[in-house]
C-alpha positions as semicolon CSV with decimal commas, in nm:
position;residue;x (nm);y (nm);z (nm)
1;M;12,385;7,819;16,297
2;S;12,208;7,817;15,963
3;N;11,835;7,810;15,898
4;M;11,879;7,447;15,791
5;D;12,010;7,366;16,140
6;V;11,700;7,517;16,300
7;E;11,475;7,317;16,070
8;A;11,652;7,001;16,186
9;L;11,549;7,065;16,545
10;Q;11,218;6,961;16,695
11;T;10,996;7,268;16,667
12;I;10,639;7,386;16,708
13;D;10,547;7,641;16,444
14;G;10,294;7,921;16,467
15;I;10,254;8,286;16,373
16;S;10,470;8,557;16,522
17;A;10,261;8,787;16,743
18;S;10,545;8,952;16,936
19;P;10,915;8,936;16,846
20;G;11,202;8,858;17,079
21;I;11,377;8,553;17,218
22;A;11,310;8,357;17,535
23;I;11,513;8,069;17,674
24;G;11,364;7,884;17,969
25;E;11,173;7,590;18,109
26;L;10,861;7,492;17,918
27;V;10,536;7,488;18,117
28;P;10,228;7,337;17,944
29;L;9,901;7,480;18,079
30;D;9,582;7,293;18,004
31;N;9,344;7,575;18,092
32;T;9,020;7,401;17,997
33;R;8,735;7,618;18,110
34;R;8,553;7,522;18,428
35;K;8,184;7,443;18,466
36;V;7,978;7,516;18,776
37;L;7,676;7,303;18,852
38;P;7,343;7,452;18,970
39;K;7,322;7,456;19,348
40;E;6,997;7,554;19,524
41;I;7,000;7,771;19,837
42;T;6,736;7,891;20,083
43;S;6,600;8,244;20,110
44;A;6,786;8,283;20,436
45;D;7,118;8,226;20,256
46;C;7,063;8,490;19,986
47;E;7,232;8,773;20,172
48;L;7,546;8,567;20,235
49;H;7,577;8,478;19,866
50;K;7,523;8,840;19,759
51;Q;7,794;8,950;20,003
52;A;8,027;8,685;19,863
53;F;7,969;8,824;19,515
54;V;8,045;9,181;19,623
55;K;8,356;9,070;19,811
56;A;8,482;8,869;19,513
57;R;8,423;9,167;19,284
58;T;8,615;9,399;19,516
59;T;8,910;9,159;19,520
60;L;8,899;9,113;19,144
61;V;8,888;9,488;19,076
62;S;9,172;9,540;19,320
63;E;9,379;9,286;19,125
64;L;9,304;9,464;18,801
65;D;9,395;9,801;18,955
66;E;9,730;9,661;19,061
67;M;9,795;9,547;18,705
68;L;9,724;9,896;18,576
69;G;10,008;10,031;18,784
70;Y;10,284;9,936;18,544
71;L;10,123;9,854;18,209
72;D;10,157;10,065;17,898
73;S;9,876;10,226;17,699
74;T;9,750;9,928;17,501
75;S;9,753;9,691;17,796
76;R;9,592;9,945;18,026
77;S;9,305;10,008;17,789
78;I;9,230;9,633;17,773
79;I;9,250;9,586;18,149
80;E;9,043;9,902;18,206
81;T;8,772;9,751;17,986
82;Q;8,782;9,427;18,186
83;K;8,748;9,630;18,502
84;Q;8,440;9,803;18,364
85;I;8,287;9,466;18,277
86;A;8,351;9,343;18,633
87;L;8,179;9,655;18,769
88;D;7,896;9,650;18,516
89;L;7,564;9,721;18,689
90;E;7,373;9,499;18,443
91;I;7,588;9,201;18,543
92;E;7,535;9,277;18,911
93;R;7,159;9,305;18,859
94;K;7,143;8,969;18,682
95;V;7,359;8,793;18,942
96;V;7,145;8,924;19,226
97;D;6,831;8,825;19,035
98;V;6,951;8,464;19,002
99;I;7,040;8,450;19,373
100;E;6,720;8,612;19,501
101;N;6,456;8,493;19,259
102;K;6,592;8,158;19,139
103;L;6,749;8,076;19,477
104;M;7,077;7,959;19,325
105;S;7,423;7,986;19,481
106;G;7,641;8,290;19,416
107;D;7,905;8,104;19,215
108;Y;7,640;7,954;18,989
109;A;7,471;8,296;18,954
110;V;7,799;8,443;18,827
111;Y;7,859;8,145;18,599
112;H;7,505;8,161;18,459
113;T;7,516;8,538;18,403
114;F;7,851;8,542;18,225
115;C;7,753;8,241;18,015
116;E;7,445;8,429;17,896
117;F;7,663;8,719;17,775
118;I;7,906;8,477;17,616
119;E;7,626;8,301;17,428
120;R;7,512;8,635;17,288
121;L;7,859;8,698;17,152
122;K;7,875;8,350;17,003
123;E;7,543;8,409;16,828
124;S;7,678;8,727;16,669
125;G;7,888;8,511;16,437
126;S;8,182;8,750;16,458
127;E;8,519;8,579;16,478
128;L;8,661;8,882;16,657
129;F;8,401;8,839;16,929
130;Q;8,539;8,489;16,985
131;Q;8,851;8,655;17,125
132;R;8,639;8,868;17,360
133;I;8,476;8,544;17,477
134;V;8,816;8,432;17,607
135;D;8,830;8,750;17,816
136;L;8,480;8,698;17,954
137;E;8,543;8,332;18,035
138;N;8,854;8,426;18,228
139;L;8,677;8,703;18,418
140;R;8,399;8,456;18,503
141;D;8,645;8,194;18,630
142;R;8,845;8,443;18,835
143;F;8,520;8,569;18,987
144;I;8,426;8,214;19,084
145;D;8,775;8,137;19,216
146;H;8,746;8,429;19,454
147;M;8,394;8,334;19,558
148;C;8,496;7,975;19,625
149;K;8,836;8,074;19,767
150;E;9,006;7,855;19,512
151;D;9,322;7,930;19,323
152;N;9,382;7,694;19,035
153;E;9,647;7,905;18,869
154;I;9,978;7,739;18,811
155;K;10,283;7,894;18,968
156;L;10,552;8,006;18,728
157;K;10,908;8,091;18,808
158;K;11,117;8,358;18,641
159;G;11,213;8,271;18,284
160;D;10,945;8,007;18,220
161;I;10,785;7,974;17,875
162;L;10,413;7,902;17,885
163;V;10,221;7,693;17,631
164;A;9,839;7,715;17,646
165;K;9,532;7,684;17,430
166;D;9,467;8,055;17,477
167;L;9,505;8,318;17,747
168;S;9,304;8,617;17,857
169;P;9,473;8,954;17,915
170;T;9,447;8,920;18,292
171;E;9,600;8,572;18,288
172;L;9,887;8,697;18,076
173;V;9,954;8,997;18,297
174;S;9,933;8,779;18,606
175;Y;10,187;8,532;18,465
176;H;10,406;8,821;18,354
177;E;10,422;8,934;18,716
178;S;10,556;8,586;18,799
179;G;10,840;8,626;18,552
180;L;10,697;8,471;18,234
181;S;10,952;8,509;17,953
182;G;10,756;8,380;17,653
183;I;10,423;8,241;17,548
184;V;10,283;8,007;17,282
185;M;9,908;7,981;17,220
186;E;9,726;7,727;17,007
187;R;9,455;7,979;16,924
188;G;9,430;8,351;16,866
189;G;9,542;8,594;16,603
190;V;9,804;8,865;16,605
191;T;9,540;9,121;16,706
192;S;9,395;8,919;16,995
193;H;9,400;9,100;17,327
194;A;9,660;8,864;17,471
195;A;9,884;8,918;17,168
196;L;9,852;9,296;17,195
197;I;9,945;9,287;17,562
198;A;10,239;9,057;17,491
199;Q;10,361;9,317;17,241
200;S;10,318;9,596;17,494
201;L;10,501;9,403;17,763
202;Q;10,761;9,298;17,507
203;I;10,707;8,929;17,578
204;P;10,794;8,703;17,281
205;C;10,467;8,547;17,167
206;V;10,359;8,293;16,906
207;V;9,990;8,235;16,824
208;N;9,792;7,997;16,607
209;A;10,025;7,705;16,685
210;P;9,809;7,390;16,628
211;N;9,844;7,110;16,886
212;A;10,118;7,298;17,069
213;L;9,989;7,181;17,405
214;R;9,984;6,814;17,303
215;K;10,337;6,830;17,161
216;S;10,487;7,017;17,457
217;K;10,667;6,845;17,741
218;K;10,848;6,993;18,036
219;G;11,211;7,077;17,973
220;T;11,426;7,353;17,829
221;A;11,297;7,532;17,522
222;I;11,378;7,832;17,302
223;L;11,106;8,064;17,179
224;D;11,192;8,263;16,868
225;G;10,909;8,515;16,859
226;R;11,020;8,677;16,538
227;E;11,022;8,350;16,343
228;G;10,713;8,209;16,518
229;K;10,899;7,897;16,639
230;L;10,925;7,709;16,966
231;I;11,234;7,487;16,972
232;L;11,197;7,185;17,201
233;N;11,491;7,030;17,384
234;P;11,755;7,236;17,201
235;D;12,111;7,104;17,177
236;D;12,414;7,297;17,304
237;E;12,481;7,453;16,966
238;A;12,130;7,595;16,944
239;L;12,143;7,721;17,303
240;D;12,473;7,897;17,244
241;Y;12,345;8,053;16,922
242;Y;12,029;8,194;17,080
243;K;12,202;8,313;17,397
244;K;12,425;8,532;17,180
245;K;12,123;8,660;16,989
246;L;11,949;8,742;17,316
247;K;12,245;8,944;17,445
248;K;12,256;9,140;17,122
249;L;11,884;9,208;17,145
250;K;11,912;9,348;17,499
251;R;12,193;9,583;17,395
252;S;11,975;9,703;17,109
253;Q;11,680;9,778;17,343
254;K;11,901;9,994;17,566
255;R;12,019;10,189;17,263
256;L;11,660;10,252;17,150
257;L;11,567;10,421;17,476
258;K;11,880;10,637;17,460
259;N;11,773;10,770;17,118
260;L;11,455;10,923;17,261
261;S;11,641;11,239;17,362
262;E;11,756;11,299;17,002
263;P;11,560;11,544;16,778
264;N;11,289;11,393;16,556
265;K;11,482;11,449;16,232
266;T;11,605;11,223;15,956
267;K;11,965;11,234;15,837
268;S;11,841;11,482;15,576
269;N;11,747;11,711;15,868
270;T;11,375;11,677;15,788
271;S;11,146;11,686;16,089
272;F;10,878;11,431;16,166
273;N;10,624;11,390;16,447
274;L;10,575;11,079;16,658
275;A;10,255;11,102;16,863
276;A;10,081;10,863;17,101
277;N;9,757;10,663;17,077
278;I;9,583;10,649;17,415
279;E;9,237;10,599;17,569
280;F;9,253;10,634;17,947
281;E;9,393;10,892;18,189
282;S;9,601;10,619;18,348
283;E;9,805;10,603;18,026
284;L;9,920;10,964;18,043
285;G;10,228;10,875;18,247
286;N;10,383;10,694;17,952
287;L;10,385;11,006;17,733
288;K;10,680;11,155;17,920
289;K;10,862;10,822;17,939
290;Y;10,860;10,790;17,561
291;N;10,902;11,162;17,492
292;A;10,565;11,195;17,315
293;E;10,452;11,559;17,315
294;Q;10,136;11,503;17,112
295;I;9,842;11,268;17,125
296;G;9,759;11,167;16,770
297;L;9,463;10,950;16,866
298;L;9,262;10,986;17,184
299;R;8,998;10,712;17,181
300;T;8,683;10,801;17,373
301;E;8,493;10,469;17,385
302;G;8,627;10,420;17,739
303;L;8,396;10,705;17,847
304;L;8,101;10,502;17,723
305;F;8,218;10,187;17,899
306;Q;8,245;10,389;18,219
307;N;7,912;10,558;18,147
308;K;8,082;10,899;18,172
309;I;7,889;11,072;17,900
310;S;7,752;11,383;18,069
311;N;7,888;11,715;17,950
312;E;8,065;11,777;18,281
313;E;8,228;11,432;18,295
314;Q;8,353;11,455;17,940
315;T;8,481;11,810;17,979
316;S;8,676;11,708;18,290
317;F;8,833;11,414;18,102
318;Y;8,937;11,619;17,799
319;E;9,074;11,894;18,027
320;S;9,285;11,642;18,215
321;V;9,433;11,507;17,892
322;L;9,501;11,851;17,743
323;K;9,684;11,960;18,057
324;S;9,908;11,653;18,048
325;V;10,080;11,732;17,717
326;K;10,223;12,044;17,559
327;G;10,122;11,970;17,200
328;E;9,807;11,894;17,005
329;V;9,547;11,639;17,116
330;T;9,341;11,471;16,844
331;V;9,015;11,337;16,988
332;R;8,833;11,068;16,795
333;L;8,456;11,081;16,843
334;F;8,284;10,776;16,989
335;D;8,366;10,489;16,753
336;V;8,123;10,224;16,874
337;G;8,040;9,911;16,677
338;G;8,223;9,624;16,513
339;D;8,439;9,481;16,790
340;K;8,331;9,739;17,046
341;I;8,039;9,619;17,255
342;D;7,780;9,873;17,361
343;S;7,416;9,842;17,464
344;R;7,318;10,069;17,175
345;I;7,437;9,814;16,925
346;A;7,176;9,558;16,831
347;E;7,277;9,221;16,691
348;E;7,385;9,258;16,330
349;A;7,473;8,996;16,071
350;N;7,788;9,185;15,970
351;P;7,876;9,421;16,257
352;F;8,190;9,556;16,088
353;L;7,981;9,658;15,789
354;G;7,697;9,788;16,000
355;W;7,587;10,063;16,233
356;R;7,914;10,201;16,366
357;G;8,127;10,516;16,373
358;I;7,971;10,824;16,216
359;R;7,675;10,617;16,097
360;M;7,566;10,557;16,453
361;L;7,658;10,909;16,572
362;L;7,442;11,081;16,309
363;D;7,146;10,875;16,434
364;E;7,229;10,917;16,804
365;K;7,235;11,296;16,789
366;T;7,202;11,356;17,163
367;L;7,514;11,148;17,224
368;L;7,704;11,329;16,948
369;R;7,586;11,675;17,048
370;N;7,694;11,618;17,410
371;Q;8,038;11,511;17,299
372;L;8,076;11,805;17,061
373;K;7,956;12,045;17,328
374;A;8,222;11,922;17,570
375;L;8,495;11,933;17,307
376;L;8,403;12,278;17,176
377;T;8,394;12,412;17,532
378;C;8,745;12,276;17,595
379;S;8,867;12,415;17,263
380;G;8,793;12,767;17,387
381;F;9,036;12,721;17,676
382;H;9,306;12,551;17,467
383;K;9,297;12,730;17,133
384;G;9,501;12,566;16,860
385;R;9,559;12,243;17,054
386;L;9,239;12,041;17,025
387;K;9,145;11,858;16,703
388;I;8,835;11,648;16,633
389;L;8,853;11,326;16,435
390;V;8,540;11,169;16,282
391;P;8,544;10,785;16,252
392;M;8,424;10,550;15,977
393;I;8,354;10,805;15,705
394;S;8,258;10,620;15,387
395;M;8,098;10,899;15,184
396;L;8,119;11,274;15,147
397;E;7,761;11,334;15,258
398;E;7,848;11,215;15,609
399;V;8,120;11,479;15,638
400;I;7,882;11,755;15,533
401;Q;7,609;11,639;15,772
402;F;7,859;11,627;16,054
403;K;7,993;11,976;15,985
404;T;7,640;12,118;15,979
405;L;7,565;11,968;16,318
406;L;7,898;12,090;16,456
407;E;7,822;12,449;16,356
408;Q;7,474;12,423;16,513
409;V;7,629;12,317;16,845
410;R;7,893;12,588;16,820
411;S;7,625;12,852;16,758
412;E;7,425;12,734;17,061
413;L;7,731;12,756;17,284
414;E;7,815;13,105;17,163
415;D;7,455;13,210;17,237
416;E;7,522;13,092;17,594
417;G;7,835;13,307;17,604
418;I;8,076;13,011;17,581
419;E;8,378;13,085;17,366
420;T;8,506;12,818;17,128
421;D;8,815;12,788;16,908
422;A;8,714;12,946;16,576
423;D;9,002;12,763;16,407
424;L;8,924;12,421;16,558
425;K;9,066;12,159;16,320
426;I;8,825;11,892;16,193
427;G;8,955;11,568;16,044
428;V;8,825;11,232;15,928
429;M;8,944;10,876;15,959
430;I;9,032;10,721;15,625
431;E;8,970;10,355;15,700
432;V;8,750;10,223;15,420
433;P;8,845;10,203;15,051
434;S;8,569;10,440;14,941
435;A;8,705;10,716;15,165
436;A;9,058;10,657;15,038
437;L;8,949;10,674;14,676
438;M;8,744;10,988;14,746
439;A;9,019;11,144;14,960
440;E;9,071;11,449;14,737
441;E;8,701;11,543;14,750
442;I;8,684;11,474;15,124
443;A;9,004;11,668;15,190
444;K;8,843;11,984;15,054
445;E;8,589;11,966;15,336
446;V;8,827;11,902;15,628
447;D;9,151;12,023;15,786
448;F;9,328;11,688;15,812
449;M;9,294;11,317;15,736
450;S;9,410;11,032;15,955
451;I;9,457;10,690;15,796
452;G;9,342;10,403;16,017
453;T;9,543;10,119;15,868
454;N;9,390;9,842;16,082
455;D;9,041;9,883;15,942
456;L;9,168;9,990;15,601
457;T;9,352;9,658;15,578
458;Q;9,047;9,466;15,692
459;Y;8,810;9,630;15,445
460;T;9,053;9,636;15,153
461;L;9,152;9,271;15,180
462;A;8,806;9,160;15,302
463;V;8,965;8,981;15,599
464;D;8,814;8,971;15,947
465;R;9,128;9,050;16,144
466;G;9,010;8,848;16,442
467;N;8,944;8,529;16,246
468;E;9,229;8,290;16,324
469;K;9,142;8,071;16,023
470;I;9,234;8,347;15,781
471;C;9,460;8,566;15,994
472;G;9,747;8,491;15,755
473;L;9,559;8,694;15,494
474;Y;9,546;8,999;15,719
475;Q;9,856;9,173;15,583
476;Q;9,897;9,539;15,672
477;Q;10,202;9,556;15,446
478;H;10,016;9,424;15,140
479;P;10,092;9,611;14,813
480;A;9,723;9,705;14,775
481;L;9,742;9,900;15,102
482;W;10,043;10,101;14,986
483;K;9,862;10,195;14,666
484;L;9,556;10,314;14,859
485;I;9,766;10,508;15,109
486;K;9,946;10,675;14,817
487;V;9,610;10,796;14,685
488;V;9,537;10,959;15,021
489;V;9,884;11,114;15,051
490;D;9,855;11,257;14,698
491;A;9,513;11,398;14,784
492;G;9,663;11,561;15,091
493;E;9,941;11,719;14,889
494;S;9,715;11,847;14,611
495;T;9,475;12,007;14,860
496;N;9,740;12,110;15,115
497;T;9,570;11,891;15,376
498;E;9,767;11,727;15,658
499;V;9,781;11,346;15,649
500;T;9,850;11,138;15,959
501;V;9,865;10,762;16,007
502;C;9,741;10,629;16,341
503;G;9,702;10,255;16,275
504;E;9,938;9,974;16,370
505;L;10,130;10,021;16,045
506;A;10,265;10,350;16,188
507;G;10,414;10,165;16,486
508;D;10,570;9,896;16,268
509;V;10,928;9,976;16,163
510;L;10,876;9,866;15,803
511;G;10,548;10,052;15,791
512;A;10,688;10,374;15,939
513;C;10,976;10,380;15,687
514;G;10,744;10,319;15,393
515;L;10,497;10,582;15,513
516;Y;10,773;10,838;15,555
517;G;10,891;10,754;15,203
518;L;10,541;10,827;15,074
519;G;10,552;11,168;15,239
520;V;10,372;11,106;15,570
521;R;10,541;11,314;15,842
522;N;10,293;11,253;16,125
523;L;10,276;10,907;16,278
524;S;10,078;10,809;16,587
525;M;10,123;10,476;16,766
526;I;10,123;10,296;17,101
527;T;10,394;10,458;17,309
528;A;10,603;10,140;17,337
529;S;10,658;10,147;16,958
530;I;10,807;10,498;16,954
531;P;11,172;10,404;17,034
532;K;11,214;10,148;16,753
533;V;11,036;10,365;16,496
534;K;11,239;10,669;16,592
535;E;11,570;10,489;16,563
536;E;11,492;10,378;16,210
537;L;11,369;10,719;16,094
538;I;11,671;10,911;16,230
539;S;11,912;10,662;16,068
540;H;11,844;10,728;15,698
541;I;11,824;11,007;15,442
542;D;11,498;11,107;15,275
543;K;11,604;10,975;14,935
544;D;11,641;10,622;15,075
545;F;11,292;10,629;15,225
546;G;11,151;10,749;14,892
547;E;11,314;10,466;14,697
548;L;11,190;10,213;14,952
549;A;10,832;10,339;14,926
550;Q;10,848;10,328;14,548
551;Y;10,952;9,963;14,567
552;F;10,656;9,891;14,796
553;L;10,420;10,050;14,543
554;N;10,557;9,833;14,261
555;A;10,576;9,506;14,457
556;N;10,346;9,213;14,386
557;T;10,340;9,044;14,726
558;T;10,388;9,119;15,095
559;E;10,681;8,878;15,103
560;E;10,860;9,083;14,837
561;I;10,810;9,393;15,049
562;K;10,944;9,227;15,364
563;A;11,248;9,090;15,182
564;K;11,324;9,429;15,029
565;F;11,300;9,598;15,368
566;E;11,546;9,355;15,528
567;E;11,788;9,413;15,242
568;W;11,738;9,791;15,267
569;R;11,821;9,797;15,638
570;L;12,153;9,625;15,578
571;H;12,276;9,904;15,354
């Protein structure tokens, strides 16, 4: 079947958020959000409504815990965050306040409380926060369902393809458990939570498909996740064509897993490292599954969400992670701000350009000192294995201020008789253009640099990656990005400083090949991406990667880069 044949079919077009093919029955889901009307109660009823809230929360958390049992790192971190929101003491306090002092029913108290939080996010003006609103709305509705003993969820059967306006992570995981084989959403971008979970669960997913719900009718459909197309009522020729493609895809996935036992070497016998990005202890199980012996990015914001910020709690967490792997563990300091909600962050007009990363840490010195104290203490027990990564560096002065504070904390610990790793490696995130352009000067002050391609893309192209109106402009493979990354790699070579890439570009096959061609030998990614990246890297010689990267540097558009990569893979 040619492309022209596909164009002749009735299709719904969107943006590819997760590749793959699904063939099944189409199920439209009009998940318009519910409203709960105010309902007065008497003082005598307060206790019953508070108990209903606690019971609903217990059931909801139990559901989320069950989901955590089989999800991979990215999905777990999202569900863990939802769990922390459900258990948030501030939410409980407000719900109880509405029940006791305003004498309103429990379901309305939950609705009112969540709506207040949602309104705050809406007022922030951030498009990325709009995606978090979907999560909060779903949590609110599931809470109320449990309180009212209602279950409005549709029942899917194995193989169904779902079309909806949008979905929260918990909805998606729940439908996945029912056998969902593909999903199309009218809203959302490729970095929305639902899209990220679809990628992790390897569910074909298309987002930003206008009027998909209105156009969809029950019947057989084909979802081509890679092309961003939903084919309605396909004829026999189309069905036969895609069934063959699906079989080929499944054989390929089996082969990818088999490659994990092979050495991490290209056909030129050059070694490379593939490490994992994780955040929670529950994700550690996947490291062995995907043969990841290092953690290239350990996010620590989850400790803040769980309010585990005492020295003892942090030390215990870092110890647990270090004991779970044989290799190095790179810990990124608290990177709060932008899309990460925390009570310390006041409302800002431009949160991504505001008080976040090292900017916030240098002001919140008690928070930073506690984290450094815990990390330095652990470094003494695991010499040579722990590395510290500083987020959101935009100027050299921040690096110097940080290092001064680090040495103060180290000196205090040594005065207390606590041994630390004298050779503890300190690195910085290169995720804004100023840091990339100043990489050589910054490299002289640190032991390693880690390029965060998600934020680097956002800041270089001036595109809010959560804004669905302009998500087509968020292009991690854009020529400008390759030129900036080259500057950082050159700075690393000239100063003999290790360069790692830990953004989504590292877990993208095209991205990994281009990065290797530029000279990057350390890539860190979600564990589910390791098999496909490894297969590509072990299948070529170094010279081929170098020529590919050179083409990327000279290209004018992202489309040119994509076309070249497809041609390159065929040879």
